[in-house]
N, C-alpha and C positions, 0 to 999 in steps of 0.2 A: 232441421236434424233430416236426416239420412229417412228414406223410407224400406231402403235396401240393406242388406248386412256387407257391413265392409269385411274385406278380411286384416287379418291384424301381421302383418310382416316386418314391425320394429321389435319383436322379441327377441335379443339378441341371444346366439349360441354359445353357452362358457367354454363349449369345447375346442372353440377356434380362437386363434391369438389376434390380439388386436395390435395395431401397429401404427406406430408415429405417422403424422399424415407430413410428410416430407416435400410437398409442392409449395409451402406456406409464402415463402420467399422468392419462391423462381419465376423470373420474367418470363413468359412466355412469346415469342417474337417470331415464329415461323412455322410453316406448314409442317405437321406429322412430328413436332417437338414434343405433344400433350395430347393423348386423345382419353376419352371419357365413354364412359357407358352407364346408363342406368336402365331401370324397369318401371314401369307405370301400369299401374290396370286400369281398364275399362269397363265400367259395370254393364253389363249389357240385363237383357229383358229376363234371361236366365243363366245367372253366374256372372262371370267375368272373363276377359280376354285381356292377355299381357302383351305388351310392347316394350321392345328394347331398343334405343337408340344408339348407335356410336358417332361420335361427335369428335370435330377437332376443335380443339379450345382456343386456337390463334385466330380461325375465321368464324368461330361459333359455325360451320357448317354439318349438317346431319349427314356421316359420311354412308350410314348405311342403316337399315330398320329390319325388324323382324315382328311379326302377331304369333300368337301362341293360346291354346287353350290351358295350358298347363305351365306350371312352372319349372318345370326341368331344365337343363343345362344346353341341351341340343339347340335352342332358336338362338342365344346366346351366342353361341360357337360359332353358327352357322351366318350370324349378323357379323361377327368379327372376321370370320376370314372373307366374306365378301368385301369386306371394306378394304381389307389388305392385298387381296387380288386387285381391288380397282385403284387403290390411293397409295401403296406400299405398307410397310412398318412403321408404325412410332417407333418414337425413340423412349416415351413413358406411355404406360398405358394408367390410368386412373379411374378406382370404382370406389365403391362404396363397402366394399368387402362382404357383397351380401354371397347369399351360400351357390350362385351357380357362378 
């Protein structure tokens, strides 16, 4: 059992729509076809640091990442902009429908 308090980030906000998963049967065969983004938290001595990573599903290469001490959307947008500047725009951007 962890000795530190974990954030509960999995509670669904009922105000937002849930969309069907459209990539289930898609063959991903080239770079920039599908990118994904996700956020995880890293426990620190006093609180958490949040990491967002932008990844290309074809190569599994991390295109960009950012750290933040808050869960606002700014660091996610910054990571996405860096990835687009360096690699161009993806055809599809896939996320887990988080608030950011």
